[in-house]
Structures are given as C-alpha cells and as structure tokens.
C-alpha positions as CSV (number, residue, x, y, z in Angstrom):
1,M,3.3,51.5,58.4
2,K,1.4,50.5,55.6
3,K,1.1,46.8,55.4
4,V,1.8,44.8,52.1
5,A,-0.1,41.3,51.5
6,L,2.2,38.9,50.2
7,L,0.9,36.3,47.8
8,F,2.1,32.8,47.9
9,I,2.2,31.3,44.2
10,P,2.8,27.5,44.2
11,M,5.6,26.9,41.4
12,L,4.4,24.8,38.6
13,S,6.2,21.7,38.3
14,M,9.3,21.7,35.9
15,M,9.1,17.9,35.6
16,P,8.8,17.3,31.6
17,F,5.3,15.4,30.6
18,I,6.3,11.7,30.2
19,G,3.8,10.0,27.7
20,C,2.9,6.2,28.1
21,E,4.0,4.5,25.1
22,S,1.4,2.0,23.8
23,D,2.0,-1.7,24.3
24,P,3.4,-3.4,21.2
25,E,1.4,-5.5,18.6
26,T,1.5,-8.1,16.4
27,T,0.4,-6.8,13.0
28,L,-0.3,-8.2,9.6
29,L,0.3,-6.0,6.7
30,Y,-1.4,-7.4,3.1
31,Q,0.6,-6.0,0.5
32,G,-1.7,-7.6,-2.1
33,H,-1.9,-10.6,-4.2
34,A,-0.6,-13.5,-1.7
35,S,2.1,-11.3,-0.2
36,F,1.9,-10.3,3.4
37,R,4.6,-8.8,6.0
38,L,4.1,-9.8,9.9
39,T,5.7,-8.0,12.6
40,A,6.0,-9.6,16.1
41,K,5.5,-7.7,19.1
42,D,9.9,-7.5,19.7
43,G,9.9,-6.0,16.2
44,T,10.7,-9.3,14.4
45,V,9.8,-8.7,10.6
46,I,8.6,-11.8,8.4
47,Y,7.6,-11.5,4.9
48,I,5.6,-14.2,2.9
49,D,5.4,-14.5,-0.3
50,P,7.0,-11.3,-1.5
51,Y,5.8,-10.0,-5.1
52,A,2.9,-7.4,-4.7
53,G,2.2,-4.0,-3.2
54,E,4.4,-1.5,-1.3
55,G,5.5,-2.1,2.7
56,Y,9.3,-3.6,1.8
57,D,11.2,-1.0,3.2
58,I,11.6,-2.8,6.6
59,P,14.6,-5.1,6.8
60,A,13.5,-8.6,7.1
61,D,14.6,-10.9,10.0
62,I,12.5,-14.2,8.3
63,V,11.3,-14.6,4.7
64,L,8.8,-17.3,3.6
65,V,8.2,-18.6,-0.1
66,T,5.5,-21.0,-0.5
67,H,6.6,-21.9,-4.0
68,Q,8.8,-20.8,-6.9
69,H,6.3,-19.0,-9.5
70,R,7.3,-15.8,-10.1
71,D,4.2,-14.0,-8.5
72,H,5.6,-15.7,-5.1
73,N,9.1,-15.3,-4.6
74,K,10.6,-12.0,-5.5
75,I,12.9,-11.8,-2.6
76,E,14.9,-9.2,-4.2
77,L,12.3,-6.6,-3.2
78,I,13.4,-7.0,0.5
79,T,16.3,-5.8,2.5
80,Q,17.7,-8.7,4.6
81,N,19.0,-8.1,8.0
82,P,22.5,-9.9,8.0
83,D,21.1,-12.8,10.2
84,C,18.0,-13.3,8.4
85,V,16.9,-16.7,7.5
86,V,15.2,-17.4,4.0
87,I,12.6,-20.4,4.0
88,T,11.7,-21.3,0.6
89,N,9.8,-24.5,-0.5
90,I,13.4,-26.4,-0.9
91,E,14.2,-25.8,2.8
92,A,10.7,-26.5,3.7
93,L,10.5,-30.1,1.9
94,N,14.3,-31.0,2.3
95,G,14.2,-34.8,3.2
96,G,11.0,-35.2,1.6
97,S,9.1,-34.5,4.6
98,H,7.1,-31.0,5.8
99,N,10.0,-29.4,8.4
100,T,9.2,-27.3,11.1
101,F,11.8,-24.5,12.1
102,N,11.9,-22.3,15.2
103,I,13.9,-18.7,14.5
104,K,14.3,-15.9,17.1
105,G,11.3,-17.3,19.1
106,I,9.0,-18.0,16.0
107,E,8.1,-21.4,15.1
108,I,7.1,-22.2,11.5
109,T,5.8,-25.4,10.1
110,A,5.3,-26.3,6.3
111,V,1.9,-28.0,5.3
112,E,0.6,-29.6,2.4
113,A,-0.4,-27.4,-0.5
114,G,-1.1,-28.1,-4.4
115,N,-3.7,-28.6,-7.1
116,A,-3.5,-29.3,-10.6
117,N,-1.4,-26.3,-11.2
118,H,0.7,-26.4,-8.5
119,D,2.8,-29.9,-7.9
120,P,2.9,-30.7,-4.2
121,N,6.0,-32.0,-4.3
122,V,7.5,-28.3,-5.0
123,C,4.6,-26.1,-2.8
124,V,3.8,-25.4,0.6
125,G,1.5,-23.7,2.8
126,Y,3.0,-22.3,6.4
127,I,1.6,-22.4,10.3
128,I,3.4,-19.7,11.7
129,T,3.1,-19.2,15.6
130,I,3.9,-15.8,16.5
131,D,3.4,-14.1,20.0
132,G,1.1,-17.1,21.0
133,I,-1.1,-16.5,17.8
134,K,-1.1,-19.2,15.0
135,L,-1.7,-18.3,11.5
136,Y,-1.9,-20.1,8.0
137,H,-0.9,-19.1,5.0
138,A,-2.0,-21.6,2.6
139,G,0.1,-20.9,-0.2
140,D,-1.2,-21.6,-3.9
141,T,-3.3,-24.6,-3.2
142,S,-6.8,-26.5,-3.3
143,K,-8.2,-28.5,-0.7
144,T,-5.7,-30.6,1.0
145,E,-6.0,-33.8,3.1
146,Q,-3.9,-32.2,5.8
147,M,-6.7,-29.6,6.3
148,S,-9.0,-31.9,8.0
149,T,-6.2,-32.1,11.0
150,F,-6.0,-28.2,11.5
151,P,-8.8,-27.9,13.8
152,E,-6.6,-29.5,16.2
153,E,-3.9,-26.6,15.6
154,E,-6.6,-24.1,17.1
155,L,-5.5,-21.6,14.6
156,D,-6.3,-18.0,14.7
157,Y,-6.1,-16.5,11.1
158,A,-6.1,-18.5,7.7
159,L,-5.2,-16.9,4.9
160,L,-6.9,-18.5,1.8
161,P,-6.6,-18.3,-2.0
162,C,-9.9,-17.7,-3.8
163,D,-9.0,-16.7,-7.6
164,G,-10.7,-19.8,-9.2
165,I,-8.2,-19.8,-11.9
166,Y,-5.0,-21.2,-10.6
167,N,-6.6,-22.0,-7.2
168,M,-9.8,-22.8,-5.8
169,G,-12.6,-20.7,-6.2
170,T,-14.6,-18.7,-3.5
171,E,-17.0,-21.8,-2.8
172,E,-14.3,-24.4,-2.3
173,A,-12.1,-21.9,-0.2
174,S,-15.3,-21.3,1.8
175,M,-15.7,-25.1,2.4
176,C,-11.8,-25.5,3.3
177,A,-12.5,-22.4,5.8
178,A,-15.4,-24.3,7.5
179,I,-13.1,-27.6,7.8
180,I,-10.3,-25.5,9.1
181,G,-12.1,-23.6,11.7
182,A,-9.8,-20.7,12.2
183,K,-11.4,-17.9,14.3
184,H,-10.5,-15.6,11.0
185,S,-10.5,-16.6,7.8
186,I,-9.0,-14.0,5.2
187,P,-9.4,-14.5,1.6
188,M,-6.3,-13.4,-0.7
189,H,-4.8,-14.4,-4.3
190,T,-8.3,-13.3,-5.3
191,N,-7.4,-12.2,-8.9
192,P,-3.8,-13.0,-10.8
193,S,-4.4,-9.5,-12.5
194,S,-4.6,-7.3,-9.4
195,L,-3.4,-6.7,-6.0
196,F,-7.0,-7.4,-4.6
197,D,-10.4,-7.9,-6.2
198,R,-12.7,-7.1,-3.4
199,A,-15.8,-8.5,-5.2
200,I,-14.4,-11.7,-5.7
201,A,-13.5,-11.6,-1.6
202,E,-17.0,-10.9,-1.1
203,R,-17.8,-14.0,-2.6
204,F,-15.9,-15.7,-0.1
205,S,-18.5,-17.1,2.7
206,S,-17.5,-17.6,6.0
207,P,-19.2,-16.9,9.6
208,N,-15.8,-15.5,10.7
209,R,-14.4,-14.1,7.5
210,L,-12.0,-11.2,7.9
211,I,-11.7,-8.8,4.6
212,V,-8.6,-7.0,4.4
213,G,-8.0,-4.8,1.6
214,A,-4.3,-4.3,-0.3
215,G,-2.2,-1.8,1.8
216,E,-4.1,-2.2,5.0
217,T,-2.5,-3.5,8.2
218,I,-4.4,-5.3,10.9
219,K,-3.6,-6.0,14.3
220,L,-3.7,-9.8,15.4
221,T,-5.2,-11.3,18.6
222,Q,-6.0,-14.8,20.0
C-alpha cells in the first residue's frame, strides 16, 4: 500500500492585531498673536485670548481672557461645552484682588499685567497649572513687580509679548525672561498686524528660548 505523508500546517492565529495607543499628552497650540489652545491629558480644552488663527473647532471647557481689547476677547469664535467656564479680567480681579480658580483639576491664578497702554486695574496674566505643568501667559504687559516672585513658582513655560509697540519689546521681554526663570520662554504678540513675526521673535534672547510659529502645536513637559 502506498503511504501518503501528512503535513501538519499550524493554523495562524485569528486574533485581531491590537495596536498600542500612545499615552495622552498635554499640548499647546499657538494660534497666533496672543491666542493659544491648551489641551490636558484628559481632553480638557482651554482657550486663552481667542482672536487669531485657526483651531477653534474643539469645544471649550475653559476660556481665559486677559483684558477686553478686541484682539484678545473674541469669545464668539469658540463653541463652548455646556459646563464651560469663562474667566475674563472682570472675574479675575473681582473683589479688588488677583483671584485663583480651580476648574476640572486645573488651577488658574490671575497675576499682574499692565503698561502705558494697558491699565493694570483691568488687565491680568494667568499662571495655569495643568497636568503638573506650570504655564504663564503674560497677557499684554511690560515688566511687573510681581515677576520677581515668579522664580518661586518654578514655571515650566512663560509666554511673553514682544511687539515693542503696545507692549515691551524684545529687549525688555528678554530681561523679564531672565527674571522669571521659566524652563522655556516663548515669544508671542510679536507684531500687531500679523499672526506671528519670526524676525521679531528671533530677536527675543533667552538661553531657554523656544520659538513656536503660528499654527504649530508642541507637547508640554515638566
């Protein structure tokens, strides 16, 4: 009788491939001018000084406005979630002091801002603590007395205006960056007539300088 050799062919696994999702990140989108979108690891979205650029398509959980000039307070650009909290300079300075807010696990502290073109009684900056990261948005300002206390905050990021027309120029902003001592200093509000002026941003000098162009998103780290 003729023998037939039987071959054993192992069955390939029919289990579907499961990809590993990357860990969530804390991100900062620079929309241009003084407008930013912060996104926490849990998806909480914060807009700061809405006015310029793109990226307003994600509904907001928190909106921050540093003052009421038209190039910082265009809240109508944003779709707000039902429980969205809007904090403007009015709420930030309610009661005559710089107030602190805790929203969805994010701490927001109003700080001094002002210069010859911006009354400090109606203008603020914000220090935002998000996912353990501390970020300072200076608003429209020149050097303030409070900046000398910021090294105690151990800031990770400082966003500083540099236009030299309505705010401090790059030389004073560079001096402020040295006083503040953040791990990364980012020039913003570089030119009132454009989203971002790279030539002016390049004149901002800091050993920890980080230049972010309009429309760019960066991952925030401690």
